[in-house]
C-alpha positions in Angstrom: 119.2 48.0 -41.1 122.3 49.4 -39.5 125.4 49.9 -41.6 128.7 48.5 -40.2 132.2 49.3 -41.2 135.5 47.7 -40.2 138.7 49.6 -40.7 142.0 47.7 -40.1 145.7 47.4 -40.7 147.5 44.1 -41.0 151.2 44.1 -41.7 153.2 40.9 -41.2 151.3 37.6 -41.1 147.7 38.6 -42.1 146.5 37.8 -38.6 144.4 40.9 -38.2 143.1 40.8 -41.7 141.8 37.3 -41.1 139.9 38.5 -38.0 138.6 41.7 -39.7 137.3 39.7 -42.7 135.6 37.1 -40.4 134.0 39.9 -38.4 132.8 41.7 -41.5 131.3 38.5 -42.9 129.4 37.8 -39.7 128.3 41.3 -39.2 127.3 42.0 -42.8 129.7 44.9 -42.8 132.1 46.6 -45.2 135.8 45.9 -44.5 138.6 48.2 -45.6 142.3 48.4 -45.0 143.1 51.8 -43.4 145.0 53.1 -46.5 142.0 52.2 -48.7 139.4 54.3 -47.1 138.4 58.0 -47.1 137.4 59.5 -43.8 134.4 61.1 -45.4 132.6 57.8 -45.7 132.5 57.2 -42.0 129.4 59.4 -41.8 127.6 56.7 -43.8 127.9 54.0 -41.1 126.2 53.4 -37.8 128.9 51.3 -36.1 132.6 51.3 -36.9 135.2 48.8 -35.8 138.9 49.7 -35.7 141.7 47.2 -35.4 145.3 46.1 -36.1 148.1 44.1 -34.7 149.7 45.4 -31.6 153.2 47.0 -32.2 155.3 48.1 -29.2 152.2 48.1 -26.9 149.7 49.8 -29.2 147.7 49.6 -32.5 149.6 50.2 -35.8 150.7 53.8 -36.4 148.6 54.1 -39.6 145.4 53.3 -37.7 146.2 55.8 -34.9 147.0 58.5 -37.5 143.7 57.8 -39.3 141.8 58.4 -36.0 143.8 61.6 -35.4 142.6 62.9 -38.7 138.9 62.5 -37.7 137.4 65.7 -36.4 134.6 64.1 -34.4 133.2 60.6 -34.4 129.9 60.5 -32.6 129.3 56.9 -33.5 129.2 53.5 -31.9 132.6 51.9 -32.3 134.4 48.7 -31.3 138.1 47.9 -31.0 139.9 44.7 -32.0 143.5 43.5 -32.2 145.8 40.5 -32.6 148.8 40.5 -30.3 151.5 38.3 -28.9 152.8 39.4 -25.6 151.2 42.8 -24.8 148.5 42.5 -22.1 145.0 43.6 -23.4 144.6 46.4 -20.8 147.7 48.0 -22.3 147.2 47.0 -26.0 144.0 48.9 -26.5 144.7 51.9 -24.2 146.0 54.3 -26.8 143.2 53.6 -29.4 140.6 53.7 -26.7 141.7 57.1 -25.5 141.8 58.5 -29.0 138.3 57.3 -29.8 136.9 58.7 -26.5 138.5 62.0 -27.3 136.6 62.0 -30.7 133.3 61.5 -28.8 133.0 57.9 -30.0 131.0 55.4 -27.9 133.0 52.1 -27.5 130.5 49.2 -27.3 133.0 46.4 -27.2 136.6 45.2 -27.5 138.1 41.9 -28.9 141.6 40.6 -29.0 143.3 37.3 -29.6 146.8 36.0 -30.0 148.5 36.4 -33.3 151.6 34.7 -34.7 154.7 36.9 -34.4 158.0 36.3 -36.1 159.3 39.9 -35.9 162.5 41.2 -34.3 163.9 38.9 -31.6 161.1 36.4 -31.9 162.4 35.4 -35.3 165.5 34.0 -33.7 163.3 31.5 -31.8 161.0 30.6 -34.8 158.3 33.0 -33.7 155.7 33.0 -30.9 152.0 32.3 -30.8 152.4 29.9 -33.7 149.2 28.9 -35.5 147.3 31.8 -34.0 144.6 33.0 -34.5 143.4 29.4 -34.3 140.0 27.8 -34.5 139.0 28.9 -31.0 140.1 32.5 -31.7 138.0 32.5 -34.9 135.0 31.2 -33.0 135.4 33.9 -30.3 135.7 36.5 -33.1 132.5 35.3 -34.6 130.7 35.3 -31.3 132.0 38.9 -30.6 130.8 40.0 -34.1 127.3 38.6 -33.6 126.9 40.1 -30.2 128.3 43.5 -31.3 126.0 43.6 -34.3 123.0 43.3 -32.0 124.2 46.4 -30.2 124.2 48.5 -33.4 
């Protein structure tokens, strides 16, 4: 049986944590916040998912720095995120590039909207309220099940 790991960061509303936990549950994988994991355990897994909310057009700084600290990652990987206004093609670009530079094979990407009350959005009561919602959760489950089959 293939071992699956999900590494994530979730800062403000718990949006990404919710998605990471649901994916982990449906993939039968281990789920760790980026600050709670040691790079040395990556070698014990067959497929690794990396995700966070999107901040100023890219994944959280702590997740990107974690990837920078990896010497090589010749593993199957997937990328996920929660975001409010950043288009997907831009949101995953930096993490995708970093993983490819580490020789990772990216087998899938998932993203959904996430509630955002940070910065100027707070003045308007936030955007993407109630997200991730039931449909987002169902899409995350479907993605997790399909991705597990690729492991």
